[in-house]
C-alpha positions in Angstrom: -13.7 19.7 -43.2 -10.6 21.7 -42.3 -12.1 22.8 -39.0 -13.0 19.2 -38.1 -9.5 18.0 -38.9 -8.1 20.8 -36.8 -10.3 19.9 -33.9 -9.3 16.2 -34.2 -5.7 17.2 -34.3 -6.1 19.4 -31.3 -7.9 16.7 -29.4 -5.2 14.2 -30.2 -2.6 16.7 -29.1 -4.4 17.2 -25.8 -4.6 13.5 -25.2 -0.9 13.1 -25.9 -0.1 16.0 -23.6 -2.3 14.5 -20.9 -0.5 11.2 -21.2 2.9 12.8 -21.2 2.2 14.9 -18.2 0.6 12.0 -16.4 3.6 9.7 -16.9 6.3 12.2 -17.0 5.3 14.0 -13.8 4.7 10.9 -11.7 6.9 8.1 -13.1 10.3 9.7 -12.8 10.6 9.6 -9.0 9.1 6.1 -8.9 11.6 4.8 -11.4 14.5 6.4 -9.5 13.2 4.8 -6.3 12.9 1.4 -7.9 16.5 1.6 -9.3 17.7 2.5 -5.8 15.9 -0.4 -4.3 17.2 -2.8 -6.9 20.8 -1.5 -6.4 20.5 -1.9 -2.6 19.2 -5.5 -3.0 21.9 -6.3 -5.5 24.5 -4.9 -3.1 23.2 -6.9 -0.2 23.1 -10.1 -2.3 26.7 -9.7 -3.4 27.8 -8.9 0.2 26.0 -12.0 1.5 27.6 -14.2 -1.2 31.1 -12.8 -0.4 30.9 -12.5 3.4 28.1 -14.8 4.4 24.5 -14.0 5.3 25.0 -14.3 9.0 27.9 -11.8 9.1 26.1 -9.3 6.9 23.0 -9.5 9.0 25.1 -9.2 12.2 26.8 -6.1 10.9 23.4 -4.5 9.9 21.9 -5.3 13.3 24.9 -3.7 15.1 24.1 -0.4 13.3 20.8 -0.3 15.2 20.8 0.9 18.8 19.8 -1.7 21.4 17.0 0.6 22.6 16.1 3.0 19.7 14.8 6.3 20.9 12.1 8.7 19.7 14.3 10.0 16.9 14.6 6.5 15.4 10.9 6.0 15.7 10.0 9.2 14.0 12.6 8.7 11.3 11.5 5.1 10.7 7.9 6.2 10.4 8.8 8.8 7.8 10.8 6.2 5.8 7.9 3.7 5.7 5.4 6.5 4.8 7.6 7.7 1.9 8.1 4.2 0.6 4.3 3.6 0.4 3.6 7.0 -1.2 6.4 6.4 -3.8 5.0 2.9 -4.6 8.3 1.3 -3.6 8.2 -2.5 -3.0 10.3 -2.3 0.2 7.4 -1.2 2.5 6.4 -4.7 3.6 9.8 -5.7 4.9 10.1 -2.2 6.5 6.8 -2.7 8.3 8.1 -6.1 9.5 11.3 -4.5 10.5 9.5 -2.1 12.9 8.3 -5.1 14.9 11.8 -6.6 14.8 13.5 -3.3 15.9 11.0 -1.7 18.2 9.0 -4.7 19.4 5.4 -5.7 18.8 3.5 -2.8 20.5 5.8 0.1 19.4 6.1 -1.5 15.9 2.3 -1.7 15.6 2.0 2.0 16.5 4.8 3.0 14.1 3.2 1.0 11.3 -0.2 2.4 11.8 0.9 6.1 11.7 3.1 5.4 8.7 0.4 3.4 6.7 -2.4 5.7 7.7 -0.4 8.9 6.9 0.7 7.4 3.5 -2.9 6.6 2.7 -4.0 10.2 3.4 -1.1 11.7 1.5 -1.9 9.4 -1.5 -5.5 10.5 -1.4 -4.5 14.1 -1.6 -2.0 13.5 -4.4 -4.5 11.4 -6.3 -7.3 14.0 -5.9 -5.0 16.7 -7.3 -3.3 14.8 -10.1 -5.3 11.7 -11.0 -9.0 12.3 -10.5 -9.8 14.3 -13.7 -7.7 12.3 -16.2 -8.8 9.0 -14.8 -12.5 9.9 -14.7 -12.2 11.4 -18.2 -10.6 8.1 -19.5 -13.3 5.9 -17.8 -16.2 8.1 -19.1 -14.9 8.3 -22.6 -13.7 4.7 -22.9 -15.5 1.4 -23.2 -15.3 0.5 -19.5 -18.9 -0.2 -18.4 -17.9 -2.5 -15.5 -15.4 0.1 -14.2 -18.1 2.8 -14.3 -20.5 0.5 -12.3 -17.8 -0.2 -9.7 -17.2 3.5 -9.3 -20.9 4.0 -8.8 -20.9 1.3 -6.1 -18.1 3.0 -4.3 -19.7 6.4 -4.7 -23.1 5.3 -3.4 -24.0 7.9 -0.8 -25.7 5.5 1.6 -23.0 2.8 1.6 -19.9 4.6 0.5 -18.1 4.4 3.8 -18.9 0.7 4.2 -17.6 -0.1 0.7 -14.5 2.1 1.3 -13.6 -0.1 4.2 -14.3 -3.3 2.3 -12.4 -2.1 -0.7 -9.1 -2.0 1.2 -9.5 -5.6 2.2 -9.7 -6.8 -1.4 -6.7 -8.8 -2.7 -5.3 -5.8 -4.7 -1.9 -4.0 -4.7 -1.4 -1.2 -2.2 -1.2 1.5 -4.8 -4.8 0.7 -5.9 -5.9 0.9 -2.3 -4.4 4.4 -1.9 -4.6 6.1 -5.3 -7.8 4.4 -6.7 -10.3 5.9 -4.2 -8.9 9.4 -4.7 -10.5 9.4 -8.2 -14.0 8.9 -6.7 -16.7 11.6 -6.0 -16.3 10.9 -2.3 -15.2 13.3 0.4 -11.6 13.0 1.7 -12.8 12.4 5.2 -14.7 9.3 4.2 -11.6 8.0 2.4 -9.6 8.6 5.5 -12.1 7.0 7.8 -12.4 4.0 5.5 -8.6 3.5 5.7 -8.5 3.1 9.5 -9.6 -0.6 9.9 -7.3 -1.9 7.3 -4.4 0.3 8.6 -4.9 -1.2 12.1 -5.0 -4.8 10.8 -2.0 -4.6 8.5 0.0 -2.8 11.2 -0.6 -5.7 13.7 0.1 -8.3 11.0 3.5 -6.9 10.0 4.6 -6.0 13.5 3.7 -9.5 14.8 5.7 -11.1 11.9 8.7 -8.9 12.7 8.6 -9.3 16.5 8.6 -13.1 16.0 12.3 -12.9 15.2 13.3 -10.2 17.7 15.0 -12.6 20.1 16.7 -14.3 17.1 18.0 -11.0 15.9 19.4 -10.1 19.3 21.3 -13.5 19.4 22.8 -12.9 16.0 23.9 -9.4 16.9 25.6 -10.7 20.0 27.5 -13.2 18.0 25.6 -16.2 19.3 23.9 -19.1 17.4 20.2 -19.2 17.3 17.7 -22.1 17.5 14.1 -22.4 16.4 13.1 -22.5 20.1 14.2 -18.9 20.3 11.5 -17.7 17.9 8.5 -16.1 19.6 5.8 -18.4 18.3 3.1 -16.4 20.1 3.5 -13.5 17.7 3.5 -16.1 14.9 0.1 -17.3 16.0 -1.1 -13.7 16.1 0.1 -13.2 12.6 -1.6 -16.4 11.4 -4.8 -15.2 13.0 -4.5 -11.8 11.3 -3.9 -13.5 7.9 -7.0 -15.7 8.5 -9.1 -12.7 9.3 -7.8 -10.9 6.2 -8.7 -13.8 3.9 -12.2 -14.0 5.4 -12.7 -10.2 5.0 -11.3 -10.3 1.5 -13.8 -13.1 0.5 -16.6 -11.2 2.1 -15.7 -7.9 0.5 -15.5 -9.6 -3.0 -18.9 -11.2 -2.5 -20.5 -7.9 -1.4 -19.0 -6.1 -4.4 -20.2 -8.7 -6.8 -23.7 -8.6 -5.4 -23.8 -4.8 -5.7 -22.4 -4.9 -9.2 -25.1 -7.5 -10.2 -27.8 -5.2 -8.8 -26.4 -2.3 -10.9 -26.3 -4.4 -14.0 -29.8 -5.7 -13.5 -31.0 -2.1 -12.9 -29.4 -1.0 -16.2 -31.0 -3.8 -18.1 -34.4 -2.9 -16.6 -34.0 0.7 -17.6 -33.2 -0.4 -21.2 
């Protein structure tokens, strides 16, 4: 009896230490990043209320060179990459800002390198820190549907296909980047599966940002803008990208449900 109680106490201590290390090691930087983001947003809100939104926006635009060079492009790529890896909610406006600052083509390239690099960095971090505790939790807990979903993603014959479709599901970015790292799938497959979605989302955000490039230039020069100054062509491209994403998301969800139903039917047949 004493040995059993000691083993139970040791197991509980191990679980508590795992929870503490899991949260304590990874939550701290994210909390700091969120606090910084909230502080910046609050500061911008107060400034816009006091000085006016147009004057604040004009001041911020004047801080950016008319023709940003390679150093700006590299620095901006690193900032977007870091924001995605750190799970900060500022990465979508940053990706739109790349189209606004650098134009559609350069903005798309910058977004792709940033998003694809962030995905691969997240895969490596997740493989080192999250894989074992997450799999242990799923295997020991009562998560049959989660286990079946992991089996679908780990299917050797269709793993790359489902990796690609997984990233087009309507899920948060941190699940796209850190979720697959817990699977028994080679890193190169995770990396290859991230390419189509990285290209699509890069085009989407760059096109949204470049739509307002002419408007931003007018505001920076102290002129008034009109809706006719908006680049509606990029807006159409963004609308097309959103439509494609919705279709792919619906298709991916349907394929996952079909595969999960097959796995459940197979389990019932085995029983």
